[in-house]
Every structure is written in structure tokens, then in C-alpha cells.
C-alpha positions as CSV (number, residue, x, y, z in Angstrom):
1,X,-0.7,-20.5,-6.7
2,X,-2.8,-17.4,-6.6
3,X,-6.7,-17.2,-6.9
4,X,-6.9,-13.7,-7.8
5,X,-3.8,-13.9,-9.6
6,X,-5.2,-16.9,-11.9
7,X,-8.3,-14.7,-12.6
8,X,-6.6,-11.6,-12.7
9,X,-4.4,-13.1,-15.5
10,X,-7.5,-14.7,-17.6
11,X,-9.2,-11.1,-17.5
12,X,-5.8,-9.6,-18.9
13,X,-5.7,-11.9,-21.5
14,X,-9.3,-12.2,-22.1
15,X,-11.9,-14.9,-21.8
16,X,-9.8,-18.4,-23.8
17,X,-11.2,-19.6,-26.9
18,X,-13.5,-23.0,-27.1
19,X,-13.1,-25.4,-30.1
20,X,-16.6,-27.4,-30.5
21,X,-19.7,-26.9,-29.2
22,X,-18.7,-27.3,-25.6
23,X,-19.7,-24.1,-23.8
24,X,-17.1,-22.0,-22.1
25,X,-17.2,-21.7,-18.3
26,X,-19.7,-19.4,-17.2
27,X,-16.7,-17.2,-15.1
28,X,-14.8,-16.8,-18.3
29,X,-17.5,-15.8,-20.9
30,X,-17.9,-12.8,-20.1
31,X,-14.8,-11.2,-18.3
32,X,-15.3,-8.0,-15.9
33,X,-12.9,-5.5,-14.0
34,X,-12.0,-6.8,-11.0
35,X,-13.2,-5.2,-7.7
36,X,-10.6,-5.5,-4.8
37,X,-12.0,-4.0,-1.4
38,X,-9.3,-1.9,0.1
39,X,-10.0,-2.0,4.2
40,X,-8.1,-0.5,7.2
41,X,-6.1,-2.6,9.8
42,X,-8.9,-2.2,12.0
43,X,-11.8,-3.2,10.2
44,X,-11.1,-6.8,10.6
45,X,-14.6,-7.3,12.7
46,X,-16.4,-5.9,10.0
47,X,-14.4,-7.8,7.0
48,X,-17.8,-9.9,6.2
49,X,-19.9,-6.8,5.6
50,X,-17.8,-4.8,3.7
51,X,-16.4,-6.7,1.2
52,X,-19.5,-8.7,0.0
53,X,-19.2,-8.7,-3.8
54,X,-15.6,-7.9,-3.9
55,X,-13.2,-10.3,-6.3
56,X,-10.7,-10.0,-3.5
57,X,-10.0,-7.8,-0.5
58,X,-6.4,-6.5,-0.2
59,X,-5.5,-5.4,4.5
60,X,-2.4,-3.7,5.7
61,X,-0.6,-5.9,7.3
62,X,2.1,-4.2,9.5
63,X,4.0,-5.6,12.7
64,X,0.6,-5.1,14.9
65,X,-1.7,-7.2,12.8
66,X,0.4,-9.9,11.8
67,X,0.0,-11.8,15.1
68,X,-0.9,-15.7,14.7
69,X,-4.7,-15.1,16.4
70,X,-5.5,-11.7,14.3
71,X,-4.5,-13.7,11.0
72,X,-6.2,-16.9,11.6
73,X,-9.4,-14.3,12.1
74,X,-9.0,-12.5,9.1
75,X,-9.0,-16.0,7.3
76,X,-11.9,-17.3,9.1
77,X,-13.8,-14.3,7.8
78,X,-12.4,-14.5,4.4
79,X,-13.0,-18.1,3.4
80,X,-14.7,-17.2,0.5
81,X,-13.1,-13.6,-1.0
82,X,-9.2,-13.9,-2.0
83,X,-7.4,-11.6,0.1
84,X,-4.2,-10.2,0.2
85,X,-1.7,-8.4,2.8
86,X,-0.7,-4.0,1.8
87,X,2.9,-4.8,3.6
88,X,4.2,-2.3,5.3
89,X,6.7,-2.0,8.8
90,X,6.1,-6.0,8.5
91,X,9.9,-8.3,9.1
92,X,10.6,-9.7,6.1
93,X,10.9,-13.1,8.2
94,X,6.9,-13.1,9.0
95,X,5.8,-12.7,4.9
96,X,5.4,-16.3,4.7
97,X,3.8,-16.5,8.1
98,X,0.8,-14.7,6.6
99,X,1.1,-16.6,3.4
100,X,0.8,-20.1,5.4
101,X,-2.4,-18.6,7.5
102,X,-4.0,-18.1,4.1
103,X,-3.0,-14.9,2.4
104,X,-4.0,-15.1,-1.6
105,X,-1.6,-11.9,-2.4
106,X,1.0,-9.3,-1.3
107,X,0.9,-6.0,-2.3
108,X,4.5,-4.2,-1.9
109,X,6.1,-0.9,-3.0
110,X,8.7,-0.8,-5.5
111,X,10.4,1.8,-3.6
112,X,12.0,0.8,0.1
113,X,10.5,-3.0,-0.1
114,X,13.6,-5.3,0.4
115,X,14.2,-8.1,-2.1
116,X,13.8,-10.5,0.9
117,X,10.2,-9.6,1.4
118,X,8.5,-11.1,-1.6
119,X,6.7,-13.9,0.4
120,X,8.1,-17.2,-1.6
121,X,6.3,-18.8,-4.8
122,X,2.9,-19.7,-2.8
123,X,1.6,-16.1,-2.9
124,X,0.7,-13.7,-6.0
125,X,3.1,-10.9,-5.9
126,X,1.6,-7.1,-6.5
127,X,4.0,-4.5,-7.2
128,X,3.2,-0.8,-5.9
129,X,4.2,1.8,-8.5
130,X,3.8,5.9,-9.0
131,X,1.8,6.6,-12.0
132,X,4.7,9.0,-13.1
133,X,6.8,6.0,-13.6
134,X,9.6,6.8,-16.6
135,X,9.1,4.2,-19.7
136,X,12.6,2.7,-19.1
137,X,11.5,1.7,-15.8
138,X,8.0,0.5,-16.8
139,X,9.9,-1.6,-19.5
140,X,12.2,-3.0,-16.4
141,X,8.5,-3.9,-14.5
142,X,8.0,-6.1,-17.3
143,X,11.0,-8.7,-16.5
144,X,10.2,-8.5,-13.1
145,X,9.2,-11.5,-10.7
146,X,5.7,-10.3,-10.0
147,X,2.4,-11.1,-11.3
148,X,0.5,-7.7,-11.5
149,X,1.2,-3.7,-11.0
150,X,-1.2,-1.5,-8.7
151,X,-0.4,1.9,-9.4
152,X,-1.7,4.7,-6.5
153,X,-2.1,8.2,-7.2
154,X,-3.0,10.9,-4.3
155,X,-5.6,10.9,-1.7
156,X,-8.9,12.6,-3.9
157,X,-11.1,11.7,-1.4
158,X,-14.4,11.7,-3.6
159,X,-13.1,13.8,-6.8
160,X,-14.0,12.3,-10.2
161,X,-11.2,10.9,-12.3
162,X,-9.5,13.4,-14.6
163,X,-8.4,13.1,-18.2
164,X,-5.0,13.3,-17.1
165,X,-5.4,10.4,-14.6
166,X,-7.1,8.5,-17.9
167,X,-4.2,9.5,-20.0
168,X,-1.8,7.9,-17.5
169,X,-3.5,4.6,-17.1
170,X,-3.6,4.2,-21.0
171,X,-0.1,4.7,-20.8
172,X,0.8,3.1,-18.4
173,X,-1.4,-0.2,-19.9
174,X,0.4,0.1,-23.5
175,X,3.7,0.0,-21.6
176,X,3.2,-3.1,-19.4
177,X,2.6,-7.0,-20.0
178,X,1.1,-7.4,-16.7
179,X,-2.2,-7.5,-15.4
180,X,-3.0,-3.3,-14.4
181,X,-4.7,-2.4,-11.3
182,X,-5.3,0.9,-10.1
183,X,-6.8,2.8,-7.1
184,X,-10.0,5.0,-7.5
185,X,-12.2,7.1,-5.0
186,X,-15.3,5.2,-4.1
187,X,-17.8,7.0,-5.7
188,X,-16.7,6.4,-9.1
189,X,-19.1,5.7,-12.2
190,X,-20.3,3.4,-14.5
191,X,-19.0,5.4,-17.6
192,X,-16.0,6.1,-15.7
193,X,-14.9,2.0,-14.6
194,X,-16.1,1.7,-18.7
195,X,-13.1,4.6,-19.3
196,X,-10.9,2.4,-17.7
197,X,-11.7,-0.7,-18.7
198,X,-10.8,0.4,-22.5
199,X,-7.8,2.2,-21.5
200,X,-6.4,-1.3,-20.6
201,X,-6.8,-1.4,-16.9
202,X,-7.5,-5.2,-15.0
203,X,-9.1,-3.9,-11.4
204,X,-9.7,-1.5,-9.6
205,X,-8.9,-1.0,-5.9
206,X,-11.6,0.9,-3.8
207,X,-11.8,1.7,-0.2
208,X,-14.3,-0.2,1.5
209,X,-17.2,1.7,3.3
210,X,-21.0,0.9,4.3
211,X,-22.7,-0.1,1.0
212,X,-19.7,0.9,-1.4
213,X,-18.6,-2.4,-2.6
214,X,-21.8,-3.8,-3.0
215,X,-23.7,-1.2,-5.1
216,X,-20.0,-0.9,-7.2
217,X,-21.0,-4.9,-7.8
218,X,-23.9,-3.8,-9.0
219,X,-22.7,-1.2,-11.4
220,X,-19.5,-3.9,-13.0
221,X,-22.5,-6.5,-12.9
222,X,-24.6,-4.6,-15.3
223,X,-22.1,-3.0,-17.6
224,X,-20.5,-4.6,-20.5
225,X,-16.9,-5.2,-21.1
226,X,-16.1,-6.1,-24.7
227,X,-13.4,-8.5,-25.2
228,X,-10.3,-7.8,-26.9
229,X,-10.1,-4.3,-25.9
230,X,-8.6,-1.9,-28.0
231,X,-5.1,-1.1,-27.4
232,X,-2.4,0.7,-29.5
233,X,0.3,-2.1,-31.2
234,X,3.8,-2.5,-29.1
235,X,6.6,-1.9,-31.0
236,X,9.7,-4.0,-30.8
237,X,13.1,-2.4,-31.6
238,X,15.3,-4.9,-33.6
239,X,19.3,-5.0,-34.6
240,X,20.0,-4.3,-37.8
241,X,23.3,-4.7,-39.8
242,X,25.4,-1.4,-39.5
243,X,24.4,-1.0,-35.6
244,X,21.0,0.8,-36.8
245,X,17.9,-0.4,-35.3
246,X,14.6,-1.5,-37.2
247,X,11.3,-1.2,-35.7
248,X,9.0,-4.1,-36.0
249,X,5.4,-3.8,-35.3
250,X,3.9,-6.3,-33.5
251,X,0.0,-7.4,-34.5
252,X,-2.6,-7.8,-32.5
253,X,-6.0,-9.1,-33.0
254,X,-8.1,-6.7,-33.3
255,X,-11.4,-9.2,-32.7
256,X,-11.9,-13.0,-32.1
257,X,-12.7,-15.2,-34.9
């Protein structure tokens, strides 16, 4: 089972309540937005430097980087941090080899990825989709055998996040029942991270660089992430006699008792 997916689900669902006077584990008391460091394919020698403070690391995996020796070096360097493979032009049969070498989760685009390239049940599965995906397709994602969703957008360099992007993320968090990750620029601010959390985002993926991840770790640790988060009430359409559909609102608790 994927360590990162387990943690991501705990964050998405909120810290569980404990009966009696026993304290909850410290890691579950205050869920925080997860920080994923995205590295370039040639950054193997700098993994430890670039991923310090990250909750997980994400590396592009292609035919050139899927050799046994390369994967062994990655696993040794990432012994303390769960790492995932962002699947590129790798052959479907190579995915299981990556998982056996210590890959904790895989990320793959919905379009163009064969169903056979899933990696089995040993690794977590994160589906990469576009923010503009239709409502019908987003609801279909909820029924797929994937563990989380990553939303990517056009590269913006160091541009700040916009209100339009926040609207898209809020829409996705409302329609999806799976944990949601989004790509953010390296210069994302504390206020932007807080807004993403309030919108329903469970984790951010940032391009790693010198001091980037460490700086964001300090920013995240200094923020307060309220649980539960305010989400819109989802509505379910149920059939009625005569062919009409009735709307039944699913209530969600706004706060823990």
C-alpha cells in the first residue's frame, strides 16, 4: 500500500476522532496541505537536497530513466520520502519493475495512457487531468480505480495564482470524491496556500529548486489549516415514480462535536 496515498486520504477526510482521553497521534491531529516536490529527469544526484521537507517526491520516468541501476539510486536517495513516478514513454511492462524498486505511487495522464499501464495494486494511482474537464467526466473519475487526482495547467513560471484558477479548483473539489492535488508555481504564497486549502485542495505539486521546498515547508508549518473545510453540499438525483427525478441533499457536518 502507498504511504503517500494513505497520508493524502487522511488529510482529505480530516483527522479521525478518538473516544476517551487518549491523545491522537501527532501526525493526525492537525492535517496540513501536502507538499510534493517535482524534479527533472536529470536531478537524481540532487534528490536529497531538493526534496528536504517534502511529503513526497515526483520524478519523471521514461525509457531512459527506468533502468535498474537508475531506479536503485533513486530508491536509496529517497529512503525517507515516498517517491512517485510520472509515467512518460515507458513501456507498460516496466511499471511493475519501477514499483518493485520502491516507487510508492505513479502519476499518469488520462489521455493516451493504456489501461495496462497501471502498476498493479502495490502502488498508488494518481490520475492526471485537465482543469477544464467536463462535469460528466469528473463524476466518472469517482468510479475509476484510482486513488487521487492531479490537475495540471499551462506552465506559468512564477506568475501568481488567479481567481479563475481558484474557481476551477473549487469546482473540481466539489465534484470529485478523491483527494485533489494541483500544480502551483514555486513562488506560491502563504495566502494562496490557505485559499487552496479552503477550496478543497489536499496537496500541491511544485517544481523543486534550491531552497524552494524547504521554504514552502516552513510556510506550510506556520499556517493553520482548519478541519473540517467548508464544502458545498453535494446533491444526489434519485428517481421518482413517473420518471421524474428528485433532488436529495447530502448534508455534511460543518464541525466536529
